[in-house]
Phi, psi and omega in degrees: 000148182255092186251127173258120185265122170260175182294322185246358181199165177240150175238116171276119182246020182301126174078001179273136181296320182256109179281172175300132184217172185296321177303310183295316181289329178293318179296317180296326184277324189262349179300136182248140176199150184262090180051058181292142177265330185224130180226141170234129179256112183267122183081051190293336181062235179289349183091012188293319178296315179299319179294317179296323178290324177298323179291317185285318188247095195283349179259355190276140165260135189236120170268132181239117187254134182212134185277335179270123189298316180297317177295320178298321178289322176297319177297320179297320177293320179296323176294315183298331182271002182258163176288350181259018191299332181290341185248005185239134185222122181263138182228123176272097187191162164288155181291331178296313179295318180301309181295319179299331179274359179232049182301140179089346178278140179237151181240137176285336177214123171251122189228148179197138163256085195282175173305137194247351178265109189265120180048042183245175178299135181268159180275171179283348183266117183302320182294319178293326175299314178302314187284328193247338190243141177205187174225180188297330182294334176301315185284332174295317178293320179298316179291321176300315179289325175301317182299325182280323190250008175268141176293163185300330180254005183279176178221155169250134181229126183231145169251123188214158169294163185298318179299321179290322177301317181299313179304312185297314179302324180288333180277339188300316183300329182296334181252016177058040176244151188232132175295132183240331184204144174229125172252112179275114183273121177239146174293313181229161185300326181263012180260161178284154177290147180240348177219157168229139166263114184251136178242130174215161182194195182274345181270135177264107188244352198088164188249119174271126179238136178208150176272163175217119185255130184276315187238142167282325177202168183306130178067010177242108185287147178288162175297323177300313179293318180298321180294320182292323188257001184305325180282356187238312189275135183288347182282346181254000000 
């Protein structure tokens, strides 16, 4: 078995295309919300982000949606084996079908580490294609549904490469959504950012921008990274 051990839960990732990775744990650690009651994690994979949010937000009920059946079942088992099992629910569906089947429900936080290769060559592995590759229409649909199912004060938070972040920012005005925050993820202080955690919602607040540095030097994590993940990773 391929088990990733966190401080308060374990993640079985056997057979899953997308293993526990830096993008996922950063989003789980850095996502912000004001005592959310309802969260949906789109493309949950093994369920790691949903588990991290369940640890952080003790009143939230979390729906975790996954298009790959094996991954959805793995997430369900990971939830069942955690202390947060009463608040975590795995759904094998596309996010569109999931939302359409839950008309009228609103979420305080919509979160996703979505497929990150935009309009690029796909791999020979079907599971990796599902987990990693998409096109621009995916994000148009995601933002359209976000506008419908987000509470008035809620936020959607995504971790994406810079070209994808640019596309999303261009799509927001069409759906009366506003960019609120950008966290620029850098490997080192003097390197260019390679990911952004973008936060948007229905409230127009102005845009807060800040960097986040992962390493001080090769294989030496920054104090910022250690602080963000100290409650989760057993190496800290």
